[in-house]
N, C-alpha and C positions, 0 to 999 in steps of 0.2 A: 193577326195584323192583316192590314189591308195590304200590303204589300209595297214596295220601291220599284217602281218599273227602270229605274236607271241604277240599280245598287250594281256595287261589284260582287258582292253574293249573289250567284245564280238563287240559290234557292229564296231569297228575300224579293225578289222580282214579282213574285204574283202573291196572293192571301196565304199566309201560312200561321203556324201555331208553335211553340215552343212548351215542351211539357215538359214542367219540374215538379219533384217529390223530395221532400227531407233537403231543399236545398242543390239537389244534383239535376243536371238536366238530362234530359231521356232523350234517345232519338224514335225513331218511328216504329224500332221493335221493342223497345223499352229496356234498353240498355244503357248505360250512363255513358255520356259523351265526353272523352277526354277533350281537354281544352285545347289540345293542338289539333282537334278537328272540329271546330265549330260550325262548320258546314253542316253538319249532319244533325243539329239542333234543329232545323229548320224545317217543318214536315207542312209540307202542301196542304192548304186545308180539306181539300178533296180525298186527299188520302185520310186523315185525319178523322173526319165526319165517316169512313166507312170501317177504321178499327172497331175492334172487337177485345173489351176489356175484361 
């Protein structure tokens, strides 16, 4: 996503990626994100590009 500079969530302000598998959202470490911690779902694009799968 391109980012929303004025978003209330810091993770959405710059370009970001949301990684999903089997309907579950993952954080930048590949762990399932709990619904109470949605801010961890926004992976900065630069970090995502450097991730090893």
